[in-house]
SEBADREN-566450 format. One record per atom (N, C-alpha, C): residue number from 1; x, y, z. Coordinates in nm, 2 decimals. Layout:
<rs>
R   seq        x        y        z
R   NUM        X        Y        Z
...
</rs>
This chain:
<rs>
R   seq        x        y        z
R     1    10.46     6.39    11.40
R     1    10.37     6.50    11.43
R     1    10.33     6.49    11.57
R     2    10.35     6.60    11.64
R     2    10.32     6.61    11.78
R     2    10.17     6.63    11.81
R     3    10.12     6.57    11.91
R     3     9.98     6.59    11.95
R     3     9.97     6.72    12.04
R     4     9.91     6.82    11.99
R     4     9.91     6.95    12.07
R     4     9.83     6.93    12.20
R     5     9.72     6.86    12.20
R     5     9.64     6.85    12.32
R     5     9.71     6.77    12.43
R     6     9.81     6.68    12.39
R     6     9.88     6.61    12.49
R     6     9.98     6.70    12.56
R     7    10.04     6.80    12.49
R     7    10.14     6.89    12.54
R     7    10.08     7.01    12.60
R     8     9.97     7.06    12.54
R     8     9.91     7.19    12.59
R     8     9.76     7.17    12.59
R     9     9.70     7.10    12.69
R     9     9.56     7.07    12.69
R     9     9.48     7.19    12.73
R    10     9.54     7.30    12.78
R    10     9.46     7.42    12.82
R    10     9.42     7.51    12.70
R    11     9.48     7.48    12.58
R    11     9.45     7.57    12.46
R    11     9.31     7.54    12.41
R    12     9.25     7.64    12.35
R    12     9.12     7.63    12.29
R    12     9.10     7.73    12.18
R    13     9.01     7.70    12.09
R    13     8.97     7.79    11.98
R    13     9.08     7.82    11.89
R    14     9.09     7.95    11.85
R    14     9.19     7.99    11.75
R    14     9.33     7.97    11.79
R    15     9.36     7.98    11.92
R    15     9.50     7.96    11.97
R    15     9.54     7.81    11.95
R    16     9.45     7.72    11.97
R    16     9.47     7.58    11.95
R    16     9.51     7.55    11.81
R    17     9.43     7.60    11.72
R    17     9.45     7.58    11.57
R    17     9.59     7.64    11.53
R    18     9.62     7.76    11.58
R    18     9.74     7.82    11.54
R    18     9.86     7.75    11.59
R    19     9.86     7.71    11.72
R    19     9.97     7.63    11.78
R    19     9.99     7.50    11.72
R    20     9.87     7.44    11.68
R    20     9.88     7.31    11.61
R    20     9.95     7.32    11.48
R    21     9.93     7.43    11.41
R    21    10.00     7.45    11.28
R    21    10.15     7.47    11.31
R    22    10.19     7.54    11.42
R    22    10.33     7.56    11.45
R    22    10.40     7.43    11.48
R    23    10.32     7.34    11.55
R    23    10.38     7.21    11.60
R    23    10.37     7.09    11.51
R    24    10.31     7.11    11.39
R    24    10.28     7.00    11.31
R    24    10.41     6.92    11.26
R    25    10.52     6.99    11.24
R    25    10.64     6.93    11.19
R    25    10.74     6.90    11.30
R    26    10.70     6.91    11.43
R    26    10.79     6.88    11.54
R    26    10.78     6.73    11.58
R    27    10.89     6.68    11.63
R    27    10.88     6.55    11.69
R    27    10.84     6.57    11.84
R    28    10.82     6.46    11.92
R    28    10.77     6.47    12.05
R    28    10.87     6.55    12.14
R    29    11.00     6.53    12.13
R    29    11.09     6.60    12.22
R    29    11.09     6.75    12.19
R    30    11.08     6.79    12.06
R    30    11.08     6.93    12.03
R    30    10.94     6.99    12.07
R    31    10.84     6.92    12.06
R    31    10.71     6.97    12.10
R    31    10.70     6.98    12.25
R    32    10.76     6.89    12.32
R    32    10.76     6.90    12.47
R    32    10.84     7.02    12.51
R    33    10.95     7.05    12.45
R    33    11.03     7.17    12.49
R    33    10.96     7.30    12.45
R    34    10.90     7.30    12.33
R    34    10.82     7.42    12.29
R    34    10.70     7.44    12.39
R    35    10.63     7.33    12.43
R    35    10.52     7.34    12.52
R    35    10.56     7.40    12.66
R    36    10.67     7.35    12.71
R    36    10.72     7.40    12.84
R    36    10.75     7.55    12.84
R    37    10.82     7.59    12.73
R    37    10.85     7.74    12.73
R    37    10.73     7.82    12.70
R    38    10.64     7.77    12.61
R    38    10.52     7.85    12.57
R    38    10.43     7.86    12.69
R    39    10.41     7.75    12.76
R    39    10.31     7.75    12.87
R    39    10.36     7.84    12.98
R    40    10.49     7.86    13.00
R    40    10.54     7.95    13.11
R    40    10.52     8.09    13.07
R    41    10.52     8.12    12.94
R    41    10.51     8.26    12.90
R    41    10.37     8.31    12.85
R    42    10.28     8.22    12.82
R    42    10.15     8.26    12.77
R    42    10.06     8.32    12.88
R    43     9.96     8.40    12.84
R    43     9.87     8.45    12.93
R    43     9.73     8.39    12.90
R    44     9.66     8.36    13.01
R    44     9.53     8.30    13.00
R    44     9.43     8.41    12.98
R    45     9.33     8.39    12.90
R    45     9.23     8.50    12.87
R    45     9.15     8.53    12.99
R    46     9.13     8.43    13.08
R    46     9.05     8.46    13.20
R    46     9.12     8.55    13.30
R    47     9.26     8.54    13.30
R    47     9.34     8.63    13.38
R    47     9.32     8.78    13.32
R    48     9.33     8.79    13.19
R    48     9.31     8.92    13.13
R    48     9.17     8.98    13.16
R    49     9.07     8.89    13.16
R    49     8.93     8.94    13.19
R    49     8.93     8.99    13.34
R    50     8.99     8.92    13.43
R    50     8.99     8.96    13.57
R    50     9.06     9.09    13.59
R    51     9.18     9.10    13.53
R    51     9.25     9.23    13.54
R    51     9.18     9.35    13.47
R    52     9.11     9.32    13.36
R    52     9.03     9.42    13.30
R    52     8.92     9.47    13.39
R    53     8.85     9.37    13.45
R    53     8.74     9.41    13.55
R    53     8.79     9.49    13.66
R    54     8.92     9.47    13.71
R    54     8.98     9.55    13.81
R    54     8.99     9.70    13.77
R    55     8.99     9.72    13.64
R    55     8.99     9.86    13.59
R    55     8.87     9.94    13.64
R    56     8.76     9.88    13.67
R    56     8.64     9.95    13.72
R    56     8.66     9.99    13.87
R    57     8.76     9.93    13.93
R    57     8.77     9.96    14.08
R    57     8.90    10.03    14.11
R    58     8.95    10.11    14.01
R    58     9.06    10.20    14.04
R    58     9.20    10.14    14.00
R    59     9.20    10.03    13.94
R    59     9.33     9.97    13.89
R    59     9.33     9.96    13.74
R    60     9.29    10.06    13.67
R    60     9.28    10.06    13.53
R    60     9.42    10.04    13.46
R    61     9.42     9.96    13.36
R    61     9.55     9.94    13.29
R    61     9.63     9.83    13.33
R    62     9.60     9.75    13.44
R    62     9.68     9.64    13.48
R    62     9.70     9.54    13.37
R    63     9.59     9.51    13.30
R    63     9.60     9.41    13.19
R    63     9.69     9.45    13.08
R    64     9.70     9.58    13.06
R    64     9.79     9.63    12.95
R    64     9.94     9.61    13.00
R    65     9.97     9.63    13.12
R    65    10.10     9.60    13.17
R    65    10.14     9.46    13.16
R    66    10.05     9.37    13.19
R    66    10.07     9.22    13.19
R    66    10.09     9.18    13.04
R    67    10.03     9.25    12.95
R    67    10.04     9.22    12.81
R    67    10.16     9.28    12.74
R    68    10.24     9.35    12.82
R    68    10.36     9.41    12.77
R    68    10.34     9.55    12.70
R    69    10.22     9.60    12.72
R    69    10.19     9.73    12.66
R    69    10.20     9.84    12.76
R    70    10.32     9.87    12.79
R    70    10.35     9.97    12.91
R    70    10.30    10.10    12.88
R    71    10.31    10.16    12.76
R    71    10.26    10.29    12.73
R    71    10.11    10.30    12.75
R    72    10.04    10.20    12.70
R    72     9.89    10.20    12.71
R    72     9.85    10.18    12.86
R    73     9.93    10.10    12.93
R    73     9.91    10.09    13.08
R    73     9.92    10.22    13.15
R    74    10.02    10.29    13.12
R    74    10.04    10.43    13.18
R    74     9.92    10.52    13.14
R    75     9.89    10.52    13.02
R    75     9.78    10.60    12.97
R    75     9.65    10.57    13.04
R    76     9.62    10.44    13.05
R    76     9.50    10.40    13.12
R    76     9.50    10.44    13.27
R    77     9.61    10.43    13.33
R    77     9.62    10.48    13.47
R    77     9.60    10.63    13.49
R    78     9.66    10.70    13.40
R    78     9.64    10.85    13.41
R    78     9.51    10.90    13.36
R    79     9.44    10.82    13.28
R    79     9.31    10.87    13.23
R    79     9.19    10.79    13.28
R    80     9.22    10.71    13.39
R    80     9.12    10.62    13.45
R    80     9.05    10.53    13.34
R    81     9.14    10.46    13.27
R    81     9.09    10.37    13.16
R    81     9.03    10.44    13.05
R    82     9.09    10.56    13.01
R    82     9.04    10.65    12.91
R    82     8.89    10.68    12.94
R    83     8.87    10.72    13.06
R    83     8.73    10.75    13.11
R    83     8.64    10.63    13.10
R    84     8.69    10.51    13.13
R    84     8.62    10.38    13.14
R    84     8.59    10.33    13.00
R    85     8.59    10.41    12.89
R    85     8.56    10.37    12.76
R    85     8.66    10.26    12.71
R    86     8.78    10.29    12.73
R    86     8.89    10.19    12.69
R    86     8.88    10.06    12.77
R    87     8.84    10.07    12.89
R    87     8.83     9.96    12.98
R    87     8.71     9.87    12.93
R    88     8.60     9.94    12.89
R    88     8.48     9.87    12.84
R    88     8.52     9.80    12.71
R    89     8.59     9.87    12.62
R    89     8.62     9.81    12.49
R    89     8.72     9.69    12.52
R    90     8.81     9.70    12.61
R    90     8.90     9.59    12.64
R    90     8.82     9.47    12.71
R    91     8.72     9.50    12.78
R    91     8.64     9.40    12.84
R    91     8.57     9.32    12.74
R    92     8.52     9.38    12.63
R    92     8.46     9.31    12.52
R    92     8.56     9.23    12.44
R    93     8.68     9.28    12.43
R    93     8.79     9.22    12.34
R    93     8.90     9.15    12.42
R    94     8.87     9.11    12.54
R    94     8.97     9.04    12.62
R    94     9.03     8.92    12.56
R    95     8.95     8.84    12.49
R    95     9.00     8.72    12.43
R    95     9.10     8.75    12.32
R    96     9.06     8.85    12.24
R    96     9.15     8.88    12.13
R    96     9.28     8.94    12.18
R    97     9.28     9.02    12.29
R    97     9.40     9.07    12.35
R    97     9.49     8.96    12.39
R    98     9.44     8.86    12.46
R    98     9.52     8.74    12.50
R    98     9.57     8.66    12.38
R    99     9.48     8.64    12.28
R    99     9.52     8.57    12.16
R    99     9.64     8.64    12.09
R   100     9.63     8.77    12.07
R   100     9.74     8.84    12.00
R   100     9.87     8.83    12.08
R   101     9.86     8.84    12.21
R   101     9.98     8.83    12.29
R   101    10.04     8.69    12.28
R   102     9.95     8.59    12.29
R   102    10.00     8.45    12.29
R   102    10.06     8.41    12.15
R   103    10.01     8.47    12.05
R   103    10.07     8.44    11.91
R   103    10.21     8.50    11.91
R   104    10.22     8.62    11.96
R   104    10.35     8.69    11.97
R   104    10.45     8.60    12.05
R   105    10.40     8.55    12.16
R   105    10.49     8.46    12.25
R   105    10.52     8.33    12.17
R   106    10.43     8.28    12.10
R   106    10.46     8.16    12.02
R   106    10.57     8.18    11.92
R   107    10.56     8.29    11.85
R   107    10.67     8.33    11.75
R   107    10.80     8.35    11.82
R   108    10.80     8.42    11.93
R   108    10.93     8.44    12.01
R   108    10.98     8.31    12.06
R   109    10.90     8.22    12.10
R   109    10.94     8.08    12.15
R   109    11.00     8.01    12.03
R   110    10.94     8.01    11.92
R   110    10.99     7.94    11.80
R   110    11.13     7.99    11.76
R   111    11.14     8.13    11.76
R   111    11.27     8.19    11.73
R   111    11.38     8.16    11.83
R   112    11.34     8.15    11.95
R   112    11.44     8.12    12.06
R   112    11.48     7.97    12.04
R   113    11.39     7.88    12.02
R   113    11.43     7.74    12.00
R   113    11.51     7.72    11.87
R   114    11.48     7.80    11.77
R   114    11.56     7.79    11.64
R   114    11.70     7.84    11.66
R   115    11.71     7.95    11.74
R   115    11.84     8.01    11.77
R   115    11.93     7.91    11.86
R   116    11.87     7.85    11.95
R   116    11.94     7.76    12.04
R   116    11.97     7.62    11.99
R   117    11.88     7.58    11.90
R   117    11.89     7.44    11.84
R   117    11.86     7.45    11.69
R   118    11.96     7.51    11.62
R   118    11.94     7.53    11.47
R   118    11.92     7.40    11.40
R   119    11.82     7.39    11.32
R   119    11.79     7.27    11.24
R   119    11.71     7.17    11.32
R   120    11.69     7.19    11.45
R   120    11.61     7.09    11.53
R   120    11.46     7.13    11.52
R   121    11.42     7.25    11.52
R   121    11.28     7.29    11.53
R   121    11.25     7.36    11.39
R   122    11.15     7.31    11.33
R   122    11.11     7.37    11.20
R   122    11.02     7.49    11.22
R   123    11.05     7.60    11.17
R   123    10.97     7.72    11.18
R   123    10.87     7.72    11.06
R   124    10.74     7.71    11.09
R   124    10.64     7.71    10.99
R   124    10.56     7.83    10.98
R   125    10.62     7.94    11.03
R   125    10.54     8.07    11.03
R   125    10.55     8.13    10.89
R   126    10.45     8.21    10.86
R   126    10.44     8.28    10.73
R   126    10.49     8.42    10.74
</rs>
């Protein structure tokens, strides 16, 4: 069983628990490989917060582009963050936006590792 905090010490809260569940059946080499790929692709919730705050200064929707939600990013730009209401809602929910994106990245990383190294990485997703 791999120690999540040794490989990904920056994780906290729900994300830590979720990634710990994904990594529970991995050996140290598999966990190290997963952590390298996941760390490179995940988004920090503080970065999402800063980009959301920029929405009040004329750059509405940047956080949506970073999260891969291109359509919403364009909509936020054209409507000034849906008249700032969408920006305010995203400001309140910035941690859940980052968490949802990071969970998607974790699944993609597990699938990528399973495809490249079949039988080496156990997929424990439901």
